[in-house]
ZADO-1210 file (C-alpha; in nm, 4 decimals, padded with zeros to 6 digits):
<atoms>
<atom x="00.3401" y="02.7410" z="-06.3394" code="UNK" pos="1"/>
<atom x="00.0443" y="02.7513" z="-06.4850" code="UNK" pos="2"/>
<atom x="-00.1158" y="02.4464" z="-06.3682" code="UNK" pos="3"/>
<atom x="-00.0115" y="02.4999" z="-06.0128" code="UNK" pos="4"/>
<atom x="-00.1156" y="02.8792" z="-05.9933" code="UNK" pos="5"/>
<atom x="-00.4502" y="02.7638" z="-06.1274" code="UNK" pos="6"/>
<atom x="-00.4797" y="02.5042" z="-05.8070" code="UNK" pos="7"/>
<atom x="-00.4331" y="02.7104" z="-05.5376" code="UNK" pos="8"/>
<atom x="-00.6750" y="02.9465" z="-05.7015" code="UNK" pos="9"/>
<atom x="-00.9309" y="02.6858" z="-05.7236" code="UNK" pos="10"/>
<atom x="-00.8763" y="02.4921" z="-05.3942" code="UNK" pos="11"/>
<atom x="-00.9345" y="02.8390" z="-05.2246" code="UNK" pos="12"/>
<atom x="-01.3103" y="02.8939" z="-05.3300" code="UNK" pos="13"/>
<atom x="-01.4702" y="02.5233" z="-05.3013" code="UNK" pos="14"/>
<atom x="-01.6022" y="02.3674" z="-04.9699" code="UNK" pos="15"/>
<atom x="-01.3430" y="02.0505" z="-05.0604" code="UNK" pos="16"/>
<atom x="-01.0232" y="02.1630" z="-05.1372" code="UNK" pos="17"/>
<atom x="-00.8854" y="01.8015" z="-05.1418" code="UNK" pos="18"/>
<atom x="-01.1113" y="01.6647" z="-05.4352" code="UNK" pos="19"/>
<atom x="-00.9013" y="01.9518" z="-05.6539" code="UNK" pos="20"/>
<atom x="-00.7151" y="01.7959" z="-05.8995" code="UNK" pos="21"/>
<atom x="-00.5839" y="01.9652" z="-06.1888" code="UNK" pos="22"/>
<atom x="-00.4259" y="01.7854" z="-06.4873" code="UNK" pos="23"/>
<atom x="-00.1665" y="01.9121" z="-06.7926" code="UNK" pos="24"/>
<atom x="-00.1979" y="01.8443" z="-07.1452" code="UNK" pos="25"/>
<atom x="00.0560" y="02.0354" z="-07.3863" code="UNK" pos="26"/>
<atom x="-00.0936" y="01.9170" z="-07.7594" code="UNK" pos="27"/>
<atom x="-00.0602" y="02.1050" z="-08.1210" code="UNK" pos="28"/>
<atom x="-00.3229" y="02.3892" z="-08.0389" code="UNK" pos="29"/>
<atom x="-00.1294" y="02.4668" z="-07.6970" code="UNK" pos="30"/>
<atom x="-00.1441" y="02.4049" z="-07.3368" code="UNK" pos="31"/>
<atom x="-00.4932" y="02.2310" z="-07.1722" code="UNK" pos="32"/>
<atom x="-00.5726" y="02.2823" z="-06.8579" code="UNK" pos="33"/>
<atom x="-00.8241" y="02.0529" z="-06.7219" code="UNK" pos="34"/>
<atom x="-01.0104" y="02.1548" z="-06.3763" code="UNK" pos="35"/>
<atom x="-01.1739" y="01.8329" z="-06.1759" code="UNK" pos="36"/>
<atom x="-01.3383" y="01.9491" z="-05.8263" code="UNK" pos="37"/>
<atom x="-01.6269" y="01.7921" z="-05.6336" code="UNK" pos="38"/>
<atom x="-02.0015" y="01.7969" z="-05.7772" code="UNK" pos="39"/>
<atom x="-02.1190" y="01.9708" z="-05.4935" code="UNK" pos="40"/>
<atom x="-01.8071" y="02.2449" z="-05.6015" code="UNK" pos="41"/>
<atom x="-01.9051" y="02.2948" z="-05.9726" code="UNK" pos="42"/>
<atom x="-02.1328" y="02.5725" z="-05.9506" code="UNK" pos="43"/>
<atom x="-01.8876" y="02.7318" z="-05.7131" code="UNK" pos="44"/>
<atom x="-01.6571" y="02.7113" z="-05.9790" code="UNK" pos="45"/>
<atom x="-01.8562" y="02.7999" z="-06.3011" code="UNK" pos="46"/>
<atom x="-02.0030" y="03.1298" z="-06.1074" code="UNK" pos="47"/>
<atom x="-02.3168" y="03.3049" z="-06.2433" code="UNK" pos="48"/>
<atom x="-02.3420" y="03.3030" z="-06.5825" code="UNK" pos="49"/>
<atom x="-01.9894" y="03.1609" z="-06.5917" code="UNK" pos="50"/>
<atom x="-01.8364" y="03.4795" z="-06.4615" code="UNK" pos="51"/>
<atom x="-01.5779" y="03.2977" z="-06.2245" code="UNK" pos="52"/>
<atom x="-01.4514" y="03.0695" z="-06.4660" code="UNK" pos="53"/>
<atom x="-01.4476" y="03.2850" z="-06.6854" code="UNK" pos="54"/>
<atom x="-01.1805" y="03.4997" z="-06.4504" code="UNK" pos="55"/>
<atom x="-00.9700" y="03.1907" z="-06.3735" code="UNK" pos="56"/>
<atom x="-00.9515" y="03.1716" z="-06.7795" code="UNK" pos="57"/>
<atom x="-00.8318" y="03.5648" z="-06.7190" code="UNK" pos="58"/>
<atom x="-00.5848" y="03.5165" z="-06.4748" code="UNK" pos="59"/>
<atom x="-00.4075" y="03.1773" z="-06.6513" code="UNK" pos="60"/>
<atom x="-00.4180" y="03.3659" z="-07.0068" code="UNK" pos="61"/>
<atom x="-00.2352" y="03.6640" z="-06.8459" code="UNK" pos="62"/>
<atom x="00.0199" y="03.4209" z="-06.6458" code="UNK" pos="63"/>
<atom x="00.0530" y="03.2454" z="-06.9652" code="UNK" pos="64"/>
<atom x="00.2148" y="03.5277" z="-07.1648" code="UNK" pos="65"/>
<atom x="00.2206" y="03.4482" z="-07.5629" code="UNK" pos="66"/>
<atom x="00.1402" y="03.0683" z="-07.4461" code="UNK" pos="67"/>
<atom x="-00.1956" y="02.9411" z="-07.5912" code="UNK" pos="68"/>
<atom x="-00.4024" y="02.8132" z="-07.2659" code="UNK" pos="69"/>
<atom x="-00.7471" y="02.6412" z="-07.2707" code="UNK" pos="70"/>
<atom x="-00.8599" y="02.5676" z="-06.8701" code="UNK" pos="71"/>
<atom x="-01.1796" y="02.3144" z="-06.9243" code="UNK" pos="72"/>
<atom x="-01.3483" y="02.2599" z="-06.6085" code="UNK" pos="73"/>
<atom x="-01.5400" y="01.8783" z="-06.4863" code="UNK" pos="74"/>
<atom x="-01.7143" y="01.7546" z="-06.1898" code="UNK" pos="75"/>
<atom x="-01.4730" y="01.4314" z="-06.2007" code="UNK" pos="76"/>
<atom x="-01.7941" y="01.2111" z="-06.3113" code="UNK" pos="77"/>
<atom x="-01.6858" y="01.1618" z="-06.6385" code="UNK" pos="78"/>
<atom x="-01.9425" y="01.2562" z="-06.8429" code="UNK" pos="79"/>
<atom x="-02.1929" y="01.0678" z="-06.6771" code="UNK" pos="80"/>
<atom x="-02.4193" y="01.3555" z="-06.5664" code="UNK" pos="81"/>
<atom x="-02.7377" y="01.3267" z="-06.7142" code="UNK" pos="82"/>
<atom x="-02.8705" y="01.6085" z="-06.9667" code="UNK" pos="83"/>
<atom x="-02.9930" y="01.9555" z="-06.8258" code="UNK" pos="84"/>
<atom x="-03.3378" y="01.9128" z="-06.7365" code="UNK" pos="85"/>
<atom x="-03.3127" y="01.5312" z="-06.7249" code="UNK" pos="86"/>
<atom x="-03.3880" y="01.3685" z="-06.3972" code="UNK" pos="87"/>
<atom x="-03.1228" y="01.1128" z="-06.2706" code="UNK" pos="88"/>
<atom x="-03.3029" y="00.7335" z="-06.2559" code="UNK" pos="89"/>
<atom x="-03.1676" y="00.6769" z="-05.9274" code="UNK" pos="90"/>
<atom x="-03.3579" y="00.9671" z="-05.7781" code="UNK" pos="91"/>
<atom x="-03.6445" y="00.8836" z="-05.9816" code="UNK" pos="92"/>
<atom x="-03.9574" y="00.7536" z="-05.7186" code="UNK" pos="93"/>
<atom x="-04.0375" y="00.4103" z="-05.8396" code="UNK" pos="94"/>
<atom x="-04.3602" y="00.3323" z="-05.6555" code="UNK" pos="95"/>
<atom x="-04.6545" y="00.2483" z="-05.8318" code="UNK" pos="96"/>
<atom x="-04.9160" y="00.3536" z="-05.6015" code="UNK" pos="97"/>
<atom x="-04.9601" y="00.6652" z="-05.4171" code="UNK" pos="98"/>
<atom x="-05.0318" y="00.6605" z="-05.1185" code="UNK" pos="99"/>
<atom x="-05.3337" y="00.5684" z="-04.9963" code="UNK" pos="100"/>
<atom x="-05.3757" y="00.6501" z="-04.6084" code="UNK" pos="101"/>
</atoms>
């Protein structure tokens, strides 16, 4: 029920709702819900200063009652994003000489 509710909420705010998936995993520290979204929608899901993500977590925690629930968000790239401030190799300019026209 919690995974379906979170899936419904996230699909409602993203531009690519078909790319949203919520995976639930029950561990010894409670239920973990992992939300995978299109990389282009990650900012929309996190929100300004994390407010949207916090709102999602608040709603899911309220629905869970006494059960421990953790909500994680991922862009589906599996950790292959470069650290903040680093330029990915494919977008770096590899030309060695400036335009001389």
